[in-house]
LUMDRENKOL-903908 format. One record per residue (C-alpha): x, y, z; residue in three letters; residue number from 1. Coordinates in pm, 1 decimal. Layout:
<nodes>
<node <X,Y,Z>,'ala',NUM>
...
</nodes>
This chain:
<nodes>
<node <19790.6,11721.9,6074.3>,'met',1>
<node <20082.9,11963.9,6274.3>,'gln',2>
<node <20343.8,11772.7,6418.7>,'ser',3>
<node <20361.6,11803.1,6784.1>,'lys',4>
<node <20664.6,11882.3,6970.2>,'val',5>
<node <20877.9,11694.7,7204.3>,'leu',6>
<node <21126.1,11827.8,7430.7>,'leu',7>
<node <21371.6,11591.1,7538.0>,'leu',8>
<node <21557.9,11765.0,7828.4>,'asp',9>
<node <21942.8,11737.6,7862.1>,'leu',10>
<node <22022.4,12006.2,8082.7>,'ala',11>
<node <22042.1,11790.3,8402.0>,'his',12>
<node <22233.2,11496.1,8294.9>,'asn',13>
<node <21988.9,11257.9,8157.7>,'glu',14>
<node <22044.8,10905.5,8061.8>,'met',15>
<node <21799.7,10907.0,7788.3>,'leu',16>
<node <22015.3,11063.0,7477.0>,'thr',17>
<node <21895.1,10924.0,7222.9>,'leu',18>
<node <22228.6,10825.1,7096.9>,'asp',19>
<node <22303.3,10517.4,6892.3>,'glu',20>
<node <22168.8,10296.9,7229.7>,'glu',21>
<node <21796.3,10451.6,7167.6>,'phe',22>
<node <21789.5,10472.1,6800.7>,'ser',23>
<node <21478.1,10210.4,6779.0>,'glu',24>
<node <21300.3,10495.5,7024.4>,'phe',25>
<node <21375.5,10768.8,6826.0>,'leu',26>
<node <21218.8,10570.7,6524.5>,'lys',27>
<node <20861.6,10521.4,6752.9>,'leu',28>
<node <20848.3,10889.8,6808.9>,'leu',29>
<node <20906.0,11010.5,6455.7>,'lys',30>
<node <20695.8,10730.3,6333.8>,'asn',31>
<node <20427.7,10886.9,6599.6>,'leu',32>
<node <20495.9,11244.9,6375.9>,'asn',33>
<node <20660.9,11392.0,6655.6>,'leu',34>
<node <20928.1,11675.2,6590.0>,'lys',35>
<node <21222.2,11615.5,6821.9>,'ile',36>
<node <21355.2,11927.2,7019.6>,'val',37>
<node <21628.4,11902.7,7229.0>,'lys',38>
<node <21746.7,12104.3,7565.9>,'asn',39>
<node <22097.2,12069.3,7667.8>,'glu',40>
<node <22218.8,12409.5,7835.8>,'asn',41>
<node <21863.3,12594.9,7973.3>,'lys',42>
<node <21702.4,12598.3,8265.8>,'asp',43>
<node <21302.6,12434.3,8258.7>,'leu',44>
<node <21153.2,12788.5,8256.7>,'thr',45>
<node <20842.7,12889.9,8123.7>,'lys',46>
<node <21033.8,13036.7,7811.1>,'lys',47>
<node <21187.7,12711.6,7702.2>,'val',48>
<node <20879.3,12497.7,7745.4>,'leu',49>
<node <20694.8,12762.1,7514.6>,'glu',50>
<node <20508.2,12549.0,7226.9>,'asn',51>
<node <20626.9,12229.0,7355.0>,'val',52>
<node <20361.3,11959.5,7373.4>,'asp',53>
<node <20546.5,11668.4,7549.9>,'ile',54>
<node <20829.5,11714.9,7803.5>,'leu',55>
<node <21047.9,11431.7,7882.9>,'val',56>
<node <21250.9,11392.0,8200.3>,'leu',57>
<node <21494.6,11092.3,8113.5>,'gly',58>
<node <21666.6,10979.4,8426.3>,'asn',59>
<node <21852.0,11287.2,8522.2>,'pro',60>
<node <22193.0,11201.7,8734.8>,'ile',61>
<node <22387.2,11407.0,8958.6>,'asp',62>
<node <22179.8,11707.4,8891.4>,'asp',63>
<node <21858.4,11882.1,9050.0>,'tyr',64>
<node <21573.8,12087.7,8942.5>,'phe',65>
<node <21543.8,12431.9,9088.4>,'ser',66>
<node <21202.4,12574.4,9271.4>,'asn',67>
<node <21185.3,12820.9,8905.3>,'ile',68>
<node <21204.1,12512.5,8709.0>,'glu',69>
<node <20980.1,12329.0,8898.1>,'ile',70>
<node <20730.7,12556.0,8928.1>,'lys',71>
<node <20711.5,12621.5,8552.6>,'asp',72>
<node <20706.8,12232.4,8451.8>,'ile',73>
<node <20385.8,12202.9,8701.4>,'val',74>
<node <20228.6,12523.9,8522.2>,'asn',75>
<node <20319.2,12365.2,8196.9>,'phe',76>
<node <20119.7,12039.3,8252.7>,'val',77>
<node <19812.2,12238.4,8427.0>,'arg',78>
<node <19798.4,12445.6,8076.1>,'thr',79>
<node <19801.1,12147.4,7851.0>,'gly',80>
<node <20153.2,12007.5,7809.8>,'gly',81>
<node <20252.1,11677.5,7879.8>,'cys',82>
<node <20500.8,11491.6,8092.2>,'leu',83>
<node <20696.9,11186.2,8060.0>,'phe',84>
<node <20895.4,11137.4,8380.1>,'ile',85>
<node <21120.7,10867.2,8422.2>,'ile',86>
<node <21329.4,10735.3,8678.3>,'ser',87>
<node <21556.7,10421.2,8750.3>,'glu',88>
<node <21600.9,10170.0,9046.8>,'tyr',89>
<node <21706.8,10358.6,9388.8>,'gly',90>
<node <21560.1,10664.0,9290.9>,'ala',91>
<node <21651.0,11004.0,9373.3>,'asp',92>
<node <21836.7,10804.4,9618.1>,'tyr',93>
<node <22113.8,10648.4,9441.9>,'leu',94>
<node <22057.2,10900.1,9127.9>,'gln',95>
<node <22155.9,11196.0,9333.8>,'lys',96>
<node <21874.4,11455.0,9197.8>,'thr',97>
<node <21522.2,11544.5,9278.2>,'asn',98>
<node <21243.0,11441.0,9030.8>,'leu',99>
<node <20999.8,11381.6,9341.3>,'asn',100>
<node <20989.1,11755.0,9416.3>,'asp',101>
<node <20837.7,11761.3,9054.0>,'ile',102>
<node <20628.9,11388.6,9025.4>,'ala',103>
<node <20460.1,11471.7,9425.7>,'asn',104>
<node <20285.0,11787.6,9228.3>,'his',105>
<node <20094.6,11486.8,9011.4>,'phe',106>
<node <20120.8,11248.6,9275.2>,'gly',107>
<node <20386.8,11040.1,9213.1>,'phe',108>
<node <20659.0,10951.2,9459.4>,'leu',109>
<node <20967.5,10744.7,9306.4>,'phe',110>
<node <21081.3,10511.4,9650.9>,'glu',111>
<node <21447.5,10405.8,9676.7>,'lys',112>
<node <21402.1,10050.2,9606.5>,'asn',113>
<node <21459.8,9799.2,9313.6>,'leu',114>
<node <21214.1,9521.3,9231.2>,'ile',115>
<node <21293.8,9164.9,9183.8>,'lys',116>
<node <21109.7,8848.1,9086.6>,'glu',117>
<node <21179.5,8494.7,9125.9>,'gln',118>
<node <21245.8,8283.9,8824.4>,'asn',119>
<node <21004.0,7996.1,8767.7>,'pro',120>
<node <21294.1,7826.6,8585.3>,'lys',121>
<node <21570.1,7841.7,8817.7>,'asn',122>
<node <21409.3,7998.2,9118.1>,'leu',123>
<node <21672.5,8214.5,9119.5>,'asn',124>
<node <21632.4,8595.4,9180.2>,'cys',125>
<node <21588.3,8859.6,8913.3>,'ser',126>
<node <21585.4,9226.1,8876.1>,'ser',127>
<node <21399.5,9203.2,8521.2>,'ile',128>
<node <21078.3,9135.7,8551.6>,'leu',129>
<node <20750.0,8995.9,8303.4>,'his',130>
<node <20445.2,9182.1,8316.9>,'ile',131>
<node <20140.1,9001.7,8226.6>,'his',132>
<node <19829.5,9154.4,8393.6>,'asp',133>
<node <19738.4,9480.9,8279.8>,'phe',134>
<node <19468.5,9712.8,8488.3>,'pro',135>
<node <19168.7,9785.1,8266.0>,'glu',136>
<node <19294.7,10122.7,8093.6>,'val',137>
<node <19203.9,10171.1,7741.7>,'asp',138>
<node <19530.1,10263.8,7597.9>,'phe',139>
<node <19683.4,9910.1,7708.2>,'leu',140>
<node <19406.2,9661.6,7511.8>,'asn',141>
<node <19612.2,9397.4,7324.0>,'gly',142>
<node <19897.1,9355.1,7547.6>,'leu',143>
<node <20035.5,8993.2,7617.6>,'arg',144>
<node <20376.0,9062.6,7824.9>,'glu',145>
<node <20582.1,9347.2,7876.8>,'val',146>
<node <20956.1,9334.8,8005.8>,'val',147>
<node <21114.0,9540.1,8286.3>,'ile',148>
<node <21449.2,9537.3,8377.0>,'gly',149>
<node <21630.3,9721.0,8717.6>,'gly',150>
<node <21291.7,9916.6,8809.4>,'thr',151>
<node <21227.1,10109.4,9132.5>,'cys',152>
<node <20872.9,10117.9,9217.8>,'ser',153>
<node <20562.5,10422.3,9283.4>,'leu',154>
<node <20407.2,10513.8,9595.1>,'tyr',155>
<node <20069.1,10667.3,9438.0>,'leu',156>
<node <19874.3,10969.1,9594.9>,'lys',157>
<node <19485.6,11049.9,9508.6>,'lys',158>
<node <19485.5,11125.8,9134.6>,'gly',159>
<node <19708.7,10888.2,9034.6>,'ala',160>
<node <19662.6,10544.9,8914.6>,'asn',161>
<node <19894.6,10245.0,8826.7>,'ala',162>
<node <19974.6,10129.2,8458.2>,'leu',163>
<node <20220.7,9881.0,8519.4>,'leu',164>
<node <20235.1,9650.6,8811.8>,'glu',165>
<node <20378.7,9326.4,8951.6>,'thr',166>
<node <20245.0,9003.1,9033.1>,'asp',167>
<node <20252.7,9014.1,9436.3>,'lys',168>
<node <20328.7,8660.8,9469.5>,'leu',169>
<node <20658.6,8618.8,9367.1>,'asn',170>
<node <20762.6,8997.8,9368.7>,'asn',171>
<node <20937.4,9184.5,9640.7>,'trp',172>
<node <21177.1,9500.1,9688.3>,'ser',173>
<node <21517.5,9599.4,9831.9>,'glu',174>
<node <21663.0,9872.2,9950.3>,'ile',175>
<node <22031.5,9946.0,9971.3>,'tyr',176>
<node <22187.3,9964.0,10245.7>,'ser',177>
<node <22510.0,10188.1,10279.8>,'asn',178>
<node <22641.9,10026.7,10612.1>,'ser',179>
<node <22678.6,9653.8,10436.6>,'ser',180>
<node <22679.3,9779.9,10072.6>,'glu',181>
<node <22461.4,9576.5,9969.7>,'glu',182>
<node <22074.7,9559.6,9846.6>,'trp',183>
<node <21889.0,9384.0,10155.7>,'glu',184>
<node <21508.0,9224.3,10109.2>,'lys',185>
<node <21233.5,9451.6,10182.8>,'asp',186>
<node <20865.3,9404.5,10121.8>,'lys',187>
<node <20691.3,9171.6,9932.5>,'glu',188>
<node <20365.7,9300.4,9805.2>,'gln',189>
<node <20233.7,9432.0,9456.1>,'leu',190>
<node <20448.1,9737.0,9371.7>,'his',191>
<node <20312.6,9970.5,9103.3>,'val',192>
<node <20631.8,10038.5,8854.9>,'ile',193>
<node <20447.5,10285.2,8605.4>,'ala',194>
<node <20173.5,10538.3,8630.4>,'ala',195>
<node <19929.9,10810.0,8463.9>,'tyr',196>
<node <19777.7,11105.5,8626.8>,'ala',197>
<node <19574.9,11373.6,8457.6>,'lys',198>
<node <19651.9,11730.5,8582.2>,'phe',199>
<node <19455.5,12027.0,8491.2>,'gly',200>
<node <19451.5,11978.7,8082.9>,'gln',201>
<node <19740.6,11822.5,8089.5>,'gly',202>
<node <19865.9,11456.7,8144.3>,'lys',203>
<node <20178.2,11315.6,8308.7>,'val',204>
<node <20330.6,10953.1,8290.7>,'ile',205>
<node <20598.3,10853.5,8552.8>,'ala',206>
<node <20810.3,10560.7,8472.9>,'phe',207>
<node <21054.0,10356.4,8727.3>,'gly',208>
<node <21290.4,10201.6,8462.7>,'asp',209>
<node <21467.6,10338.3,8152.5>,'ile',210>
<node <21603.5,10039.5,8051.1>,'asp',211>
<node <21269.8,10002.3,7828.9>,'ile',212>
<node <21351.6,10249.5,7600.5>,'phe',213>
<node <21698.9,10116.9,7534.7>,'cys',214>
<node <21735.5,9916.5,7200.7>,'ser',215>
<node <21835.4,9599.8,7380.2>,'asp',216>
<node <21647.7,9278.6,7284.4>,'asp',217>
<node <21620.4,9102.6,7611.7>,'asn',218>
<node <21493.7,9427.5,7809.2>,'ile',219>
<node <21421.1,9721.9,7530.2>,'gly',220>
<node <21216.9,9827.8,7299.6>,'ile',221>
<node <21243.0,9531.4,7119.6>,'asn',222>
<node <21172.5,9288.3,7352.3>,'ser',223>
<node <20811.9,9124.3,7363.2>,'leu',224>
<node <20518.2,9391.6,7394.9>,'asp',225>
<node <20766.5,9666.8,7507.9>,'asn',226>
<node <20695.1,9906.0,7151.0>,'gln',227>
<node <20363.8,9872.2,7158.2>,'lys',228>
<node <20334.6,9970.6,7498.3>,'phe',229>
<node <20554.1,10227.3,7458.1>,'leu',230>
<node <20358.1,10372.5,7139.0>,'his',231>
<node <20042.4,10291.6,7333.6>,'asn',232>
<node <20138.1,10553.1,7603.5>,'val',233>
<node <20277.5,10801.7,7373.7>,'phe',234>
<node <19965.0,10798.6,7145.0>,'ser',235>
<node <19744.1,10883.7,7500.5>,'trp',236>
<node <19965.8,11132.2,7579.8>,'leu',237>
<node <19902.5,11308.5,7255.3>,'ile',238>
<node <19550.9,11287.2,7273.0>,'glu',239>
<node <19411.1,11639.0,7362.9>,'pro',240>
<node <19223.0,11580.8,7760.4>,'val',241>
<node <18838.1,11574.1,7782.4>,'lys',242>
<node <18663.7,11947.0,7900.2>,'lys',243>
<node <18516.5,11708.1,8137.1>,'ser',244>
<node <18824.8,11595.8,8358.9>,'asp',245>
<node <18937.3,11950.0,8307.2>,'val',246>
<node <18639.8,12059.3,8484.5>,'asn',247>
<node <18642.8,11781.0,8721.2>,'ser',248>
<node <19017.1,11925.0,8828.3>,'phe',249>
<node <18876.2,12252.6,8868.2>,'ile',250>
<node <18586.1,12136.5,9064.9>,'leu',251>
<node <18830.7,11922.4,9299.3>,'glu',252>
<node <19115.6,12209.4,9355.0>,'gln',253>
<node <18803.0,12465.8,9443.4>,'ile',254>
<node <18663.8,12179.8,9686.2>,'gly',255>
<node <19035.3,12172.2,9851.2>,'glu',256>
<node <19072.8,12522.1,9853.0>,'leu',257>
<node <18706.7,12536.4,10014.5>,'gln',258>
<node <18860.7,12258.1,10288.3>,'asn',259>
<node <19176.3,12456.8,10292.1>,'gly',260>
<node <19012.7,12776.8,10392.2>,'val',261>
<node <18785.2,12592.7,10667.5>,'lys',262>
<node <19121.6,12445.3,10834.2>,'asn',263>
<node <19214.3,12793.3,10855.8>,'ile',264>
<node <18908.0,12924.5,11027.9>,'gln',265>
<node <18909.0,12681.1,11282.5>,'thr',266>
<node <19255.9,12750.9,11340.5>,'thr',267>
<node <19192.2,13068.4,11388.7>,'ile',268>
<node <18919.9,13010.5,11592.7>,'asn',269>
<node <19098.6,12806.0,11787.2>,'asn',270>
<node <19399.5,13054.2,11864.5>,'leu',271>
<node <19103.1,13292.0,11971.3>,'ile',272>
<node <18985.4,13031.6,12232.6>,'glu',273>
<node <19315.2,12953.0,12383.4>,'thr',274>
<node <19399.6,13323.0,12393.1>,'met',275>
<node <19072.1,13419.8,12579.7>,'ser',276>
<node <19093.4,13135.9,12789.6>,'ile',277>
<node <19480.2,13203.5,12868.4>,'leu',278>
<node <19360.6,13616.5,12964.5>,'glu',279>
<node <19130.1,13483.5,13236.1>,'lys',280>
<node <19409.3,13224.7,13378.6>,'arg',281>
<node <19640.5,13569.0,13337.1>,'leu',282>
<node <19374.8,13801.4,13544.2>,'thr',283>
<node <19350.8,13479.9,13814.2>,'his',284>
<node <19690.2,13490.3,13901.3>,'ile',285>
<node <19732.3,13867.5,13919.6>,'glu',286>
<node <19393.9,13875.6,14113.4>,'glu',287>
<node <19559.7,13605.1,14405.5>,'asn',288>
<node <19927.3,13747.4,14379.6>,'ser',289>
<node <19765.6,14100.4,14473.6>,'glu',290>
<node <19612.5,13935.3,14762.4>,'asn',291>
<node <19946.3,13773.9,14867.3>,'leu',292>
<node <20161.3,14043.1,14862.8>,'glu',293>
<node <19904.7,14277.9,15096.6>,'glu',294>
<node <20089.0,14282.5,15463.6>,'thr',295>
<node <19901.1,14175.6,15792.9>,'pro',296>
<node <19872.6,14544.3,15881.8>,'asp',297>
<node <19723.4,14687.2,15575.6>,'ala',298>
<node <19492.2,14422.6,15579.8>,'lys',299>
<node <19413.6,14461.8,15934.3>,'arg',300>
<node <19373.9,14852.1,15845.4>,'ser',301>
<node <19114.3,14796.6,15494.8>,'arg',302>
<node <18886.6,14575.5,15783.8>,'asp',303>
<node <18871.2,14863.1,16023.3>,'leu',304>
<node <18789.5,15081.8,15787.7>,'glu',305>
<node <18503.9,14873.8,15625.5>,'ser',306>
<node <18381.7,14834.6,15966.4>,'val',307>
</nodes>
């Protein structure tokens, strides 16, 4: 079987580099028969994305994607490409980038927070999360525990689905305060920290933490079921989208377009009605103005002529 091409973007100062720190992750990709190509200094245009099967954006820092790049990345996925998009705690706000301008097209938003959980052993809080419960997703079967360190959460919109989420009983989010220069407690609730979506003929995975890709034995790829999780995720990305899913996407897009046209028509009708009302009011005002401007002598003369 011909190798799939994975393009690792490095042109936007990404943290995920596949150097020694991520050597185990590189081994995993090679075991999946993926051909690794690096983009070190070019914009992610249509030409650069030609013949690429999977694009990985591994948490860019202090760098932004142009509108042209965003458009070409979205079209790359729509026409059959796959995207793995990774952020970090604090998301775009702390990382000083605009990943959300890309993720938003696929139903994700990285939130500017840090997720923490209660440590049952010593009752201290920790940014290292232990995920035991998984949604009913086929490619997550067989997982027992995944460890995540220093992640932000994701807000999901229509079309996106949770892949990893916390237990709301002992987890909460914290938001960085510029005034106090500290992380302040925000919400105690269930938080999504990884998600997936199908978009046209392509697929997207969004992840709120980069530590799982490193070789750290505590929170990295070698910890518990982390490697199995990543293996399953990339195996899912490699598989082509079913024709029935593509057809559903097309029908949904047509439906949204029809609703958009309907809303535009309603707005136009409302404007026409408003202009008609305004025109009648202006006519009424002009008639009253003419009556007010008529002098008493002119009115008396007009009344005598009518007798």
